[in-house]
All heavy atoms as a GROMACS GRO file, in nm:
protein
  595
    1MET      N    1   0.708   0.302   2.264
    1MET     CA    2   0.754   0.299   2.128
    1MET      C    3   0.893   0.238   2.127
    1MET      O    4   0.975   0.266   2.211
    1MET     CB    5   0.756   0.441   2.070
    1MET     CG    6   0.785   0.443   1.923
    1MET     SD    7   0.786   0.607   1.847
    1MET     CE    8   0.622   0.664   1.875
    2THR      N    9   0.919   0.154   2.028
    2THR     CA   10   1.049   0.091   2.016
    2THR      C   11   1.131   0.160   1.907
    2THR      O   12   1.080   0.240   1.830
    2THR     CB   13   1.036  -0.058   1.981
    2THR    OG1   14   0.970  -0.070   1.856
    2THR    CG2   15   0.957  -0.132   2.088
    3THR      N   16   1.256   0.125   1.902
    3THR     CA   17   1.348   0.182   1.803
    3THR      C   18   1.377   0.078   1.697
    3THR      O   19   1.398  -0.039   1.727
    3THR     CB   20   1.479   0.226   1.871
    3THR    OG1   21   1.447   0.322   1.970
    3THR    CG2   22   1.575   0.286   1.772
    4LEU      N   23   1.382   0.122   1.573
    4LEU     CA   24   1.415   0.036   1.460
    4LEU      C   25   1.540   0.091   1.395
    4LEU      O   26   1.547   0.211   1.364
    4LEU     CB   27   1.299   0.035   1.360
    4LEU     CG   28   1.324  -0.033   1.226
    4LEU    CD1   29   1.340  -0.184   1.246
    4LEU    CD2   30   1.208  -0.005   1.132
    5THR      N   31   1.637   0.007   1.374
    5THR     CA   32   1.759   0.048   1.306
    5THR      C   33   1.765  -0.024   1.173
    5THR      O   34   1.745  -0.146   1.167
    5THR     CB   35   1.883   0.010   1.391
    5THR    OG1   36   1.870   0.070   1.519
    5THR    CG2   37   2.010   0.057   1.325
    6ILE      N   38   1.790   0.051   1.066
    6ILE     CA   39   1.800  -0.011   0.934
    6ILE      C   40   1.926   0.037   0.865
    6ILE      O   41   1.980   0.143   0.896
    6ILE     CB   42   1.677   0.023   0.846
    6ILE    CG1   43   1.669   0.173   0.819
    6ILE    CG2   44   1.549  -0.028   0.907
    6ILE    CD1   45   1.569   0.211   0.711
    7ARG      N   46   1.972  -0.042   0.772
    7ARG     CA   47   2.084  -0.002   0.688
    7ARG      C   48   2.026   0.052   0.558
    7ARG      O   49   1.935  -0.005   0.502
    7ARG     CB   50   2.174  -0.122   0.657
    7ARG     CG   51   2.244  -0.176   0.778
    7ARG     CD   52   2.343  -0.286   0.737
    7ARG     NE   53   2.389  -0.359   0.851
    7ARG     CZ   54   2.485  -0.318   0.932
    7ARG    NH1   55   2.544  -0.203   0.912
    7ARG    NH2   56   2.523  -0.392   1.035
    8THR      N   57   2.078   0.164   0.515
    8THR     CA   58   2.029   0.225   0.392
    8THR      C   59   2.136   0.218   0.284
    8THR      O   60   2.255   0.206   0.314
    8THR     CB   61   1.990   0.372   0.414
    8THR    OG1   62   2.105   0.445   0.455
    8THR    CG2   63   1.882   0.384   0.519
    9ASP      N   64   2.093   0.224   0.161
    9ASP     CA   65   2.186   0.234   0.049
    9ASP      C   66   2.164   0.369  -0.018
    9ASP      O   67   2.083   0.450   0.030
    9ASP     CB   68   2.167   0.117  -0.048
    9ASP     CG   69   2.025   0.107  -0.103
    9ASP    OD1   70   1.949   0.206  -0.096
    9ASP    OD2   71   1.990   0.000  -0.154
   10SER      N   72   2.230   0.394  -0.127
   10SER     CA   73   2.222   0.525  -0.191
   10SER      C   74   2.080   0.554  -0.242
   10SER      O   75   2.034   0.668  -0.236
   10SER     CB   76   2.323   0.537  -0.305
   10SER     OG   77   2.300   0.437  -0.402
   11GLU      N   78   2.011   0.452  -0.290
   11GLU     CA   79   1.874   0.472  -0.339
   11GLU      C   80   1.781   0.514  -0.225
   11GLU      O   81   1.699   0.605  -0.239
   11GLU     CB   82   1.823   0.345  -0.406
   11GLU     CG   83   1.686   0.358  -0.467
   11GLU     CD   84   1.638   0.230  -0.533
   11GLU    OE1   85   1.700   0.123  -0.516
   11GLU    OE2   86   1.536   0.238  -0.602
   12VAL      N   87   1.794   0.448  -0.111
   12VAL     CA   88   1.711   0.482   0.005
   12VAL      C   89   1.747   0.621   0.057
   12VAL      O   90   1.660   0.699   0.092
   12VAL     CB   91   1.727   0.375   0.116
   12VAL    CG1   92   1.658   0.419   0.245
   12VAL    CG2   93   1.669   0.242   0.069
   13GLU      N   94   1.875   0.652   0.058
   13GLU     CA   95   1.916   0.785   0.102
   13GLU      C   96   1.859   0.894   0.012
   13GLU      O   97   1.814   0.998   0.061
   13GLU     CB   98   2.069   0.795   0.108
   13GLU     CG   99   2.130   0.722   0.226
   13GLU     CD  100   2.086   0.777   0.362
   13GLU    OE1  101   2.065   0.899   0.376
   13GLU    OE2  102   2.071   0.695   0.455
   14ARG      N  103   1.859   0.871  -0.118
   14ARG     CA  104   1.798   0.969  -0.211
   14ARG      C  105   1.649   0.985  -0.184
   14ARG      O  106   1.596   1.096  -0.182
   14ARG     CB  107   1.821   0.928  -0.357
   14ARG     CG  108   1.958   0.962  -0.411
   14ARG     CD  109   1.966   0.948  -0.562
   14ARG     NE  110   1.937   0.814  -0.610
   14ARG     CZ  111   2.026   0.714  -0.617
   14ARG    NH1  112   2.149   0.733  -0.577
   14ARG    NH2  113   1.991   0.596  -0.663
   15ALA      N  114   1.582   0.873  -0.159
   15ALA     CA  115   1.439   0.878  -0.130
   15ALA      C  116   1.413   0.952   0.001
   15ALA      O  117   1.321   1.034   0.010
   15ALA     CB  118   1.380   0.737  -0.126
   16LEU      N  119   1.494   0.924   0.101
   16LEU     CA  120   1.479   0.992   0.230
   16LEU      C  121   1.503   1.142   0.215
   16LEU      O  122   1.433   1.223   0.275
   16LEU     CB  123   1.574   0.933   0.334
   16LEU     CG  124   1.525   0.807   0.404
   16LEU    CD1  125   1.638   0.744   0.485
   16LEU    CD2  126   1.405   0.836   0.492
   17GLU      N  127   1.603   1.178   0.137
   17GLU     CA  128   1.630   1.319   0.113
   17GLU      C  129   1.509   1.387   0.049
   17GLU      O  130   1.469   1.496   0.090
   17GLU     CB  131   1.754   1.335   0.023
   17GLU     CG  132   1.778   1.477  -0.024
   17GLU     CD  133   1.803   1.576   0.089
   17GLU    OE1  134   1.857   1.535   0.193
   17GLU    OE2  135   1.768   1.694   0.072
   18ALA      N  136   1.449   1.322  -0.048
   18ALA     CA  137   1.331   1.378  -0.113
   18ALA      C  138   1.215   1.392  -0.014
   18ALA      O  139   1.144   1.493  -0.015
   18ALA     CB  140   1.290   1.291  -0.232
   19LEU      N  141   1.197   1.293   0.071
   19LEU     CA  142   1.086   1.295   0.166
   19LEU      C  143   1.107   1.394   0.280
   19LEU      O  144   1.011   1.447   0.335
   19LEU     CB  145   1.061   1.156   0.223
   19LEU     CG  146   1.004   1.053   0.125
   19LEU    CD1  147   1.008   0.913   0.185
   19LEU    CD2  148   0.863   1.090   0.084
   20THR      N  149   1.232   1.419   0.317
   20THR     CA  150   1.260   1.506   0.431
   20THR      C  151   1.289   1.650   0.390
   20THR      O  152   1.306   1.736   0.476
   20THR     CB  153   1.379   1.451   0.513
   20THR    OG1  154   1.495   1.443   0.430
   20THR    CG2  155   1.347   1.315   0.572
   21ARG      N  156   1.294   1.677   0.263
   21ARG     CA  157   1.328   1.810   0.214
   21ARG      C  158   1.236   1.919   0.269
   21ARG      O  159   1.278   2.032   0.290
   21ARG     CB  160   1.323   1.809   0.060
   21ARG     CG  161   1.389   1.928  -0.004
   21ARG     CD  162   1.401   1.912  -0.155
   21ARG     NE  163   1.499   1.807  -0.183
   21ARG     CZ  164   1.481   1.708  -0.271
   21ARG    NH1  165   1.370   1.700  -0.340
   21ARG    NH2  166   1.574   1.618  -0.292
   22GLU      N  167   1.112   1.887   0.293
   22GLU     CA  168   1.015   1.988   0.338
   22GLU      C  169   0.981   1.974   0.486
   22GLU      O  170   0.873   2.014   0.530
   22GLU     CB  171   0.890   1.982   0.252
   22GLU     CG  172   0.918   2.017   0.107
   22GLU     CD  173   0.795   2.010   0.019
   22GLU    OE1  174   0.683   1.999   0.073
   22GLU    OE2  175   0.813   2.014  -0.103
   23GLY      N  176   1.072   1.917   0.565
   23GLY     CA  177   1.052   1.917   0.708
   23GLY      C  178   1.013   1.785   0.771
   23GLY      O  179   1.009   1.773   0.894
   24LEU      N  180   0.980   1.685   0.692
   24LEU     CA  181   0.947   1.554   0.746
   24LEU      C  182   1.074   1.491   0.803
   24LEU      O  183   1.180   1.497   0.740
   24LEU     CB  184   0.892   1.466   0.633
   24LEU     CG  185   0.823   1.335   0.667
   24LEU    CD1  186   0.693   1.362   0.742
   24LEU    CD2  187   0.794   1.258   0.540
   25SER      N  188   1.067   1.434   0.921
   25SER     CA  189   1.186   1.370   0.979
   25SER      C  190   1.209   1.234   0.914
   25SER      O  191   1.119   1.175   0.855
   25SER     CB  192   1.170   1.354   1.130
   25SER     OG  193   1.079   1.249   1.159
   26ARG      N  194   1.329   1.185   0.929
   26ARG     CA  195   1.361   1.052   0.876
   26ARG      C  196   1.273   0.945   0.943
   26ARG      O  197   1.226   0.852   0.878
   26ARG     CB  198   1.509   1.021   0.896
   26ARG     CG  199   1.599   1.105   0.807
   26ARG     CD  200   1.746   1.093   0.845
   26ARG     NE  201   1.804   0.962   0.821
   26ARG     CZ  202   1.868   0.927   0.709
   26ARG    NH1  203   1.882   1.014   0.611
   26ARG    NH2  204   1.917   0.806   0.697
   27SER      N  205   1.250   0.962   1.073
   27SER     CA  206   1.164   0.866   1.145
   27SER      C  207   1.021   0.870   1.092
   27SER      O  208   0.958   0.766   1.072
   27SER     CB  209   1.164   0.896   1.295
   27SER     OG  210   1.288   0.864   1.351
   28GLU      N  211   0.969   0.992   1.070
   28GLU     CA  212   0.832   1.004   1.016
   28GLU      C  213   0.825   0.943   0.877
   28GLU      O  214   0.727   0.874   0.844
   28GLU     CB  215   0.791   1.151   1.011
   28GLU     CG  216   0.767   1.212   1.147
   28GLU     CD  217   0.755   1.365   1.140
   28GLU    OE1  218   0.820   1.428   1.055
   28GLU    OE2  219   0.677   1.418   1.221
   29ALA      N  220   0.926   0.967   0.795
   29ALA     CA  221   0.927   0.910   0.661
   29ALA      C  222   0.929   0.758   0.666
   29ALA      O  223   0.857   0.691   0.592
   29ALA     CB  224   1.048   0.962   0.583
   30ALA      N  225   1.010   0.702   0.758
   30ALA     CA  226   1.016   0.556   0.771
   30ALA      C  227   0.883   0.500   0.820
   30ALA      O  228   0.834   0.399   0.768
   30ALA     CB  229   1.129   0.518   0.867
   31ARG      N  230   0.822   0.566   0.919
   31ARG     CA  231   0.692   0.519   0.969
   31ARG      C  232   0.587   0.522   0.859
   31ARG      O  233   0.510   0.427   0.842
   31ARG     CB  234   0.647   0.603   1.088
   31ARG     CG  235   0.719   0.568   1.217
   31ARG     CD  236   0.652   0.631   1.339
   31ARG     NE  237   0.664   0.777   1.338
   31ARG     CZ  238   0.765   0.844   1.391
   31ARG    NH1  239   0.864   0.780   1.450
   31ARG    NH2  240   0.766   0.976   1.388
   32MET      N  241   0.584   0.632   0.783
   32MET     CA  242   0.487   0.644   0.673
   32MET      C  243   0.508   0.532   0.570
   32MET      O  244   0.412   0.472   0.521
   32MET     CB  245   0.499   0.780   0.605
   32MET     CG  246   0.440   0.894   0.685
   32MET     SD  247   0.466   1.059   0.611
   32MET     CE  248   0.460   1.030   0.437
   33ALA      N  249   0.634   0.506   0.537
   33ALA     CA  250   0.664   0.403   0.438
   33ALA      C  251   0.621   0.265   0.486
   33ALA      O  252   0.566   0.185   0.409
   33ALA     CB  253   0.814   0.404   0.406
   34ILE      N  254   0.646   0.236   0.612
   34ILE     CA  255   0.607   0.105   0.667
   34ILE      C  256   0.456   0.090   0.668
   34ILE      O  257   0.402  -0.014   0.628
   34ILE     CB  258   0.666   0.086   0.808
   34ILE    CG1  259   0.819   0.070   0.799
   34ILE    CG2  260   0.603  -0.034   0.879
   34ILE    CD1  261   0.890   0.081   0.931
   35LEU      N  262   0.385   0.194   0.708
   35LEU     CA  263   0.239   0.187   0.710
   35LEU      C  264   0.182   0.173   0.570
   35LEU      O  265   0.089   0.096   0.546
   35LEU     CB  266   0.181   0.311   0.780
   35LEU     CG  267   0.208   0.318   0.930
   35LEU    CD1  268   0.164   0.454   0.986
   35LEU    CD2  269   0.140   0.204   1.003
   36GLU      N  270   0.238   0.247   0.475
   36GLU     CA  271   0.191   0.236   0.336
   36GLU      C  272   0.221   0.097   0.279
   36GLU      O  273   0.139   0.039   0.207
   36GLU     CB  274   0.255   0.343   0.248
   36GLU     CG  275   0.211   0.337   0.103
   36GLU     CD  276   0.060   0.339   0.083
   36GLU    OE1  277  -0.011   0.409   0.158
   36GLU    OE2  278   0.012   0.268  -0.009
   37ALA      N  279   0.337   0.042   0.312
   37ALA     CA  280   0.371  -0.093   0.266
   37ALA      C  281   0.273  -0.196   0.323
   37ALA      O  282   0.230  -0.288   0.252
   37ALA     CB  283   0.514  -0.128   0.307
   38GLU      N  284   0.235  -0.179   0.448
   38GLU     CA  285   0.139  -0.272   0.509
   38GLU      C  286   0.003  -0.260   0.442
   38GLU      O  287  -0.064  -0.359   0.415
   38GLU     CB  288   0.128  -0.246   0.660
   38GLU     CG  289   0.046  -0.350   0.735
   38GLU     CD  290  -0.103  -0.324   0.733
   38GLU    OE1  291  -0.144  -0.206   0.724
   38GLU    OE2  292  -0.181  -0.421   0.740
   39ARG      N  293  -0.039  -0.137   0.413
   39ARG     CA  294  -0.168  -0.118   0.344
   39ARG      C  295  -0.165  -0.181   0.205
   39ARG      O  296  -0.262  -0.248   0.164
   39ARG     CB  297  -0.200   0.031   0.331
   39ARG     CG  298  -0.243   0.095   0.460
   39ARG     CD  299  -0.282   0.242   0.438
   39ARG     NE  300  -0.266   0.314   0.560
   39ARG     CZ  301  -0.168   0.401   0.587
   39ARG    NH1  302  -0.078   0.431   0.496
   39ARG    NH2  303  -0.160   0.461   0.703
   40ALA      N  304  -0.056  -0.161   0.134
   40ALA     CA  305  -0.042  -0.220   0.000
   40ALA      C  306  -0.044  -0.372   0.008
   40ALA      O  307  -0.107  -0.440  -0.075
   40ALA     CB  308   0.086  -0.171  -0.067
   41HIS      N  309   0.022  -0.426   0.109
   41HIS     CA  310   0.024  -0.572   0.129
   41HIS      C  311  -0.117  -0.624   0.158
   41HIS      O  312  -0.160  -0.726   0.101
   41HIS     CB  313   0.119  -0.605   0.243
   41HIS     CG  314   0.132  -0.750   0.272
   41HIS    ND1  315   0.194  -0.838   0.187
   41HIS    CD2  316   0.088  -0.825   0.376
   41HIS    CE1  317   0.189  -0.959   0.238
   41HIS    NE2  318   0.125  -0.954   0.353
   42ARG      N  319  -0.190  -0.553   0.243
   42ARG     CA  320  -0.327  -0.593   0.277
   42ARG      C  321  -0.416  -0.588   0.152
   42ARG      O  322  -0.494  -0.679   0.126
   42ARG     CB  323  -0.383  -0.501   0.386
   42ARG     CG  324  -0.517  -0.546   0.439
   42ARG     CD  325  -0.567  -0.466   0.559
   42ARG     NE  326  -0.474  -0.370   0.613
   42ARG     CZ  327  -0.501  -0.240   0.624
   42ARG    NH1  328  -0.615  -0.190   0.583
   42ARG    NH2  329  -0.412  -0.157   0.677
   43ARG      N  330  -0.404  -0.479   0.073
   43ARG     CA  331  -0.483  -0.468  -0.050
   43ARG      C  332  -0.450  -0.581  -0.147
   43ARG      O  333  -0.540  -0.638  -0.210
   43ARG     CB  334  -0.458  -0.333  -0.117
   43ARG     CG  335  -0.527  -0.217  -0.049
   43ARG     CD  336  -0.521  -0.090  -0.133
   43ARG     NE  337  -0.386  -0.046  -0.160
   43ARG     CZ  338  -0.317   0.040  -0.086
   43ARG    NH1  339  -0.372   0.094   0.022
   43ARG    NH2  340  -0.195   0.073  -0.118
   44ALA      N  341  -0.323  -0.616  -0.158
   44ALA     CA  342  -0.283  -0.725  -0.248
   44ALA      C  343  -0.342  -0.858  -0.202
   44ALA      O  344  -0.387  -0.938  -0.286
   44ALA     CB  345  -0.131  -0.733  -0.256
   45ARG      N  346  -0.340  -0.882  -0.071
   45ARG     CA  347  -0.400  -1.005  -0.019
   45ARG      C  348  -0.550  -1.010  -0.048
   45ARG      O  349  -0.603  -1.113  -0.088
   45ARG     CB  350  -0.376  -1.018   0.132
   45ARG     CG  351  -0.238  -1.063   0.168
   45ARG     CD  352  -0.222  -1.105   0.315
   45ARG     NE  353  -0.320  -1.054   0.406
   45ARG     CZ  354  -0.301  -0.953   0.492
   45ARG    NH1  355  -0.185  -0.892   0.497
   45ARG    NH2  356  -0.396  -0.913   0.572
   46LEU      N  357  -0.620  -0.898  -0.025
   46LEU     CA  358  -0.764  -0.894  -0.051
   46LEU      C  359  -0.793  -0.912  -0.200
   46LEU      O  360  -0.888  -0.981  -0.237
   46LEU     CB  361  -0.823  -0.762  -0.001
   46LEU     CG  362  -0.828  -0.746   0.151
   46LEU    CD1  363  -0.868  -0.603   0.188
   46LEU    CD2  364  -0.923  -0.846   0.212
   47ARG      N  365  -0.711  -0.849  -0.284
   47ARG     CA  366  -0.728  -0.863  -0.429
   47ARG      C  367  -0.710  -1.008  -0.471
   47ARG      O  368  -0.788  -1.062  -0.550
   47ARG     CB  369  -0.627  -0.774  -0.502
   47ARG     CG  370  -0.655  -0.755  -0.648
   47ARG     CD  371  -0.557  -0.657  -0.714
   47ARG     NE  372  -0.546  -0.530  -0.643
   47ARG     CZ  373  -0.438  -0.489  -0.576
   47ARG    NH1  374  -0.330  -0.562  -0.572
   47ARG    NH2  375  -0.437  -0.373  -0.514
   48ALA      N  376  -0.608  -1.076  -0.416
   48ALA     CA  377  -0.583  -1.216  -0.448
   48ALA      C  378  -0.699  -1.304  -0.402
   48ALA      O  379  -0.741  -1.395  -0.473
   48ALA     CB  380  -0.452  -1.262  -0.385
   49GLU      N  381  -0.752  -1.274  -0.283
   49GLU     CA  382  -0.866  -1.350  -0.233
   49GLU      C  383  -0.989  -1.330  -0.321
   49GLU      O  384  -1.060  -1.425  -0.353
   49GLU     CB  385  -0.897  -1.308  -0.090
   49GLU     CG  386  -1.009  -1.388  -0.025
   49GLU     CD  387  -1.036  -1.343   0.118
   49GLU    OE1  388  -0.946  -1.288   0.183
   49GLU    OE2  389  -1.151  -1.365   0.163
   50ALA      N  390  -1.011  -1.207  -0.363
   50ALA     CA  391  -1.125  -1.179  -0.451
   50ALA      C  392  -1.108  -1.250  -0.585
   50ALA      O  393  -1.206  -1.305  -0.639
   50ALA     CB  394  -1.139  -1.029  -0.472
   51GLU      N  395  -0.988  -1.250  -0.639
   51GLU     CA  396  -0.962  -1.320  -0.765
   51GLU      C  397  -0.987  -1.470  -0.750
   51GLU      O  398  -1.045  -1.532  -0.839
   51GLU     CB  399  -0.817  -1.298  -0.810
   51GLU     CG  400  -0.795  -1.174  -0.891
   51GLU     CD  401  -0.871  -1.173  -1.022
   51GLU    OE1  402  -0.871  -1.274  -1.096
   51GLU    OE2  403  -0.932  -1.069  -1.050
   52GLU      N  404  -0.944  -1.523  -0.637
   52GLU     CA  405  -0.963  -1.666  -0.612
   52GLU      C  406  -1.113  -1.699  -0.609
   52GLU      O  407  -1.157  -1.797  -0.669
   52GLU     CB  408  -0.897  -1.704  -0.480
   52GLU     CG  409  -0.892  -1.852  -0.453
   52GLU     CD  410  -0.816  -1.883  -0.325
   52GLU    OE1  411  -0.703  -1.833  -0.310
   52GLU    OE2  412  -0.872  -1.957  -0.242
   53LEU      N  413  -1.190  -1.615  -0.540
   53LEU     CA  414  -1.335  -1.638  -0.535
   53LEU      C  415  -1.399  -1.618  -0.672
   53LEU      O  416  -1.488  -1.693  -0.712
   53LEU     CB  417  -1.399  -1.545  -0.432
   53LEU     CG  418  -1.365  -1.574  -0.287
   53LEU    CD1  419  -1.420  -1.464  -0.197
   53LEU    CD2  420  -1.416  -1.710  -0.244
   54HIS      N  421  -1.354  -1.518  -0.744
   54HIS     CA  422  -1.407  -1.489  -0.877
   54HIS      C  423  -1.384  -1.606  -0.973
   54HIS      O  424  -1.466  -1.632  -1.061
   54HIS     CB  425  -1.341  -1.362  -0.932
   54HIS     CG  426  -1.382  -1.328  -1.071
   54HIS    ND1  427  -1.506  -1.276  -1.101
   54HIS    CD2  428  -1.317  -1.339  -1.189
   54HIS    CE1  429  -1.514  -1.256  -1.231
   54HIS    NE2  430  -1.401  -1.293  -1.287
   55ASN      N  431  -1.274  -1.677  -0.953
   55ASN     CA  432  -1.239  -1.788  -1.041
   55ASN      C  433  -1.285  -1.924  -0.988
   55ASN      O  434  -1.253  -2.026  -1.046
   55ASN     CB  435  -1.087  -1.790  -1.063
   55ASN     CG  436  -1.040  -1.669  -1.140
   55ASN    OD1  437  -1.110  -1.619  -1.228
   55ASN    ND2  438  -0.923  -1.619  -1.107
   56ASP      N  439  -1.362  -1.923  -0.880
   56ASP     CA  440  -1.412  -2.047  -0.820
   56ASP      C  441  -1.554  -2.070  -0.870
   56ASP      O  442  -1.648  -2.000  -0.830
   56ASP     CB  443  -1.410  -2.036  -0.668
   56ASP     CG  444  -1.462  -2.160  -0.597
   56ASP    OD1  445  -1.522  -2.248  -0.663
   56ASP    OD2  446  -1.444  -2.169  -0.475
   57PRO      N  447  -1.574  -2.168  -0.959
   57PRO     CA  448  -1.708  -2.190  -1.015
   57PRO      C  449  -1.816  -2.217  -0.911
   57PRO      O  450  -1.929  -2.171  -0.926
   57PRO     CB  451  -1.690  -2.313  -1.106
   57PRO     CG  452  -1.544  -2.327  -1.126
   57PRO     CD  453  -1.476  -2.262  -1.010
   58GLN      N  454  -1.782  -2.287  -0.804
   58GLN     CA  455  -1.880  -2.316  -0.701
   58GLN      C  456  -1.922  -2.187  -0.628
   58GLN      O  457  -2.040  -2.168  -0.599
   58GLN     CB  458  -1.826  -2.416  -0.600
   58GLN     CG  459  -1.813  -2.556  -0.657
   58GLN     CD  460  -1.755  -2.653  -0.556
   58GLN    OE1  461  -1.670  -2.616  -0.476
   58GLN    NE2  462  -1.802  -2.777  -0.561
   59ASP      N  463  -1.826  -2.100  -0.600
   59ASP     CA  464  -1.858  -1.975  -0.532
   59ASP      C  465  -1.941  -1.885  -0.623
   59ASP      O  466  -2.036  -1.822  -0.578
   59ASP     CB  467  -1.731  -1.903  -0.488
   59ASP     CG  468  -1.763  -1.783  -0.402
   59ASP    OD1  469  -1.812  -1.804  -0.290
   59ASP    OD2  470  -1.743  -1.670  -0.448
   60VAL      N  471  -1.906  -1.880  -0.751
   60VAL     CA  472  -1.982  -1.798  -0.846
   60VAL      C  473  -2.126  -1.850  -0.855
   60VAL      O  474  -2.221  -1.771  -0.852
   60VAL     CB  475  -1.914  -1.799  -0.985
   60VAL    CG1  476  -2.003  -1.734  -1.090
   60VAL    CG2  477  -1.778  -1.729  -0.978
   61ALA      N  478  -2.142  -1.981  -0.862
   61ALA     CA  479  -2.276  -2.039  -0.869
   61ALA      C  480  -2.355  -2.007  -0.742
   61ALA      O  481  -2.475  -1.973  -0.750
   61ALA     CB  482  -2.267  -2.190  -0.890
   62ALA      N  483  -2.291  -2.017  -0.627
   62ALA     CA  484  -2.359  -1.987  -0.501
   62ALA      C  485  -2.400  -1.840  -0.495
   62ALA      O  486  -2.510  -1.806  -0.450
   62ALA     CB  487  -2.271  -2.023  -0.383
   63SER      N  488  -2.314  -1.752  -0.542
   63SER     CA  489  -2.345  -1.609  -0.543
   63SER      C  490  -2.463  -1.579  -0.635
   63SER      O  491  -2.552  -1.500  -0.600
   63SER     CB  492  -2.223  -1.528  -0.589
   63SER     OG  493  -2.120  -1.538  -0.496
   64ARG      N  494  -2.462  -1.642  -0.751
   64ARG     CA  495  -2.574  -1.621  -0.844
   64ARG      C  496  -2.704  -1.675  -0.789
   64ARG      O  497  -2.810  -1.614  -0.804
   64ARG     CB  498  -2.541  -1.684  -0.978
   64ARG     CG  499  -2.436  -1.607  -1.053
   64ARG     CD  500  -2.411  -1.661  -1.191
   64ARG     NE  501  -2.315  -1.577  -1.260
   64ARG     CZ  502  -2.226  -1.620  -1.345
   64ARG    NH1  503  -2.224  -1.748  -1.379
   64ARG    NH2  504  -2.142  -1.537  -1.401
   65ALA      N  505  -2.698  -1.790  -0.723
   65ALA     CA  506  -2.818  -1.848  -0.664
   65ALA      C  507  -2.872  -1.758  -0.553
   65ALA      O  508  -2.994  -1.735  -0.544
   65ALA     CB  509  -2.788  -1.987  -0.609
   66LEU      N  510  -2.783  -1.705  -0.472
   66LEU     CA  511  -2.826  -1.614  -0.366
   66LEU      C  512  -2.887  -1.487  -0.424
   66LEU      O  513  -2.990  -1.439  -0.377
   66LEU     CB  514  -2.709  -1.579  -0.274
   66LEU     CG  515  -2.741  -1.483  -0.160
   66LEU    CD1  516  -2.848  -1.542  -0.068
   66LEU    CD2  517  -2.614  -1.452  -0.081
   67ALA      N  518  -2.826  -1.432  -0.528
   67ALA     CA  519  -2.880  -1.311  -0.592
   67ALA      C  520  -3.018  -1.339  -0.649
   67ALA      O  521  -3.110  -1.256  -0.635
   67ALA     CB  522  -2.785  -1.263  -0.701
   68ALA      N  523  -3.037  -1.454  -0.711
   68ALA     CA  524  -3.168  -1.489  -0.766
   68ALA      C  525  -3.270  -1.505  -0.654
   68ALA      O  526  -3.385  -1.460  -0.667
   68ALA     CB  527  -3.157  -1.618  -0.846
   69GLU      N  528  -3.230  -1.566  -0.545
   69GLU     CA  529  -3.320  -1.583  -0.431
   69GLU      C  530  -3.360  -1.448  -0.373
   69GLU      O  531  -3.476  -1.424  -0.340
   69GLU     CB  532  -3.253  -1.668  -0.324
   69GLU     CG  533  -3.340  -1.699  -0.205
   69GLU     CD  534  -3.270  -1.787  -0.102
   69GLU    OE1  535  -3.180  -1.864  -0.140
   69GLU    OE2  536  -3.307  -1.778   0.015
   70MET      N  537  -3.264  -1.358  -0.359
   70MET     CA  538  -3.293  -1.224  -0.306
   70MET      C  539  -3.386  -1.148  -0.400
   70MET      O  540  -3.475  -1.076  -0.355
   70MET     CB  541  -3.163  -1.147  -0.284
   70MET     CG  542  -3.072  -1.209  -0.178
   70MET     SD  543  -3.151  -1.229  -0.017
   70MET     CE  544  -3.160  -1.060   0.036
   71ASP      N  545  -3.366  -1.162  -0.532
   71ASP     CA  546  -3.455  -1.097  -0.628
   71ASP      C  547  -3.598  -1.151  -0.615
   71ASP      O  548  -3.695  -1.075  -0.627
   71ASP     CB  549  -3.406  -1.119  -0.772
   71ASP     CG  550  -3.293  -1.025  -0.810
   71ASP    OD1  551  -3.272  -0.922  -0.739
   71ASP    OD2  552  -3.226  -1.052  -0.910
   72ALA      N  553  -3.610  -1.280  -0.591
   72ALA     CA  554  -3.741  -1.342  -0.581
   72ALA      C  555  -3.819  -1.294  -0.459
   72ALA      O  556  -3.941  -1.286  -0.462
   72ALA     CB  557  -3.726  -1.494  -0.579
   73ILE      N  558  -3.750  -1.260  -0.351
   73ILE     CA  559  -3.822  -1.220  -0.230
   73ILE      C  560  -3.824  -1.069  -0.211
   73ILE      O  561  -3.877  -1.020  -0.112
   73ILE     CB  562  -3.761  -1.287  -0.104
   73ILE    CG1  563  -3.615  -1.247  -0.082
   73ILE    CG2  564  -3.773  -1.438  -0.111
   73ILE    CD1  565  -3.556  -1.296   0.050
   74ARG      N  566  -3.768  -0.997  -0.307
   74ARG     CA  567  -3.766  -0.850  -0.295
   74ARG      C  568  -3.908  -0.797  -0.300
   74ARG      O  569  -3.991  -0.841  -0.380
   74ARG     CB  570  -3.683  -0.792  -0.409
   74ARG     CG  571  -3.665  -0.645  -0.394
   74ARG     CD  572  -3.567  -0.587  -0.488
   74ARG     NE  573  -3.542  -0.666  -0.609
   74ARG     CZ  574  -3.456  -0.632  -0.702
   74ARG    NH1  575  -3.389  -0.522  -0.690
   74ARG    NH2  576  -3.438  -0.706  -0.807
   75ALA      N  577  -3.936  -0.700  -0.214
   75ALA     CA  578  -4.072  -0.646  -0.202
   75ALA      C  579  -4.108  -0.558  -0.322
   75ALA      O  580  -4.225  -0.538  -0.350
   75ALA     CB  581  -4.084  -0.565  -0.074
   76TRP      N  582  -4.014  -0.501  -0.388
   76TRP     CA  583  -4.046  -0.406  -0.496
   76TRP      C  584  -4.043  -0.475  -0.626
   76TRP      O  585  -3.987  -0.488  -0.712
   76TRP     CB  586  -3.952  -0.287  -0.491
   76TRP     CG  587  -3.953  -0.223  -0.355
   76TRP    CD1  588  -3.860  -0.236  -0.260
   76TRP    CD2  589  -4.054  -0.139  -0.300
   76TRP    NE1  590  -3.895  -0.166  -0.147
   76TRP    CE2  591  -4.016  -0.104  -0.170
   76TRP    CE3  592  -4.176  -0.090  -0.347
   76TRP    CZ2  593  -4.090  -0.024  -0.087
   76TRP    CZ3  594  -4.251  -0.010  -0.264
   76TRP    CH2  595  -4.208   0.024  -0.135
   0.00000   0.00000   0.00000
């Protein structure tokens, strides 16, 4: 495990105080924040990719064609 050093301002210090009030360490709070930020970033990228596909007429047409083909060969 490596060490990360950051500079905090009053807003970050207030947030850290709130997060550590019930026993969470500053390191744990920082790790949680970094992991949550990465998850949010990943979700935003996936959302943007989905929007791009949703707005792509060729992709929409291909999806509809595939759905129609699957309906045609469905056993039920």
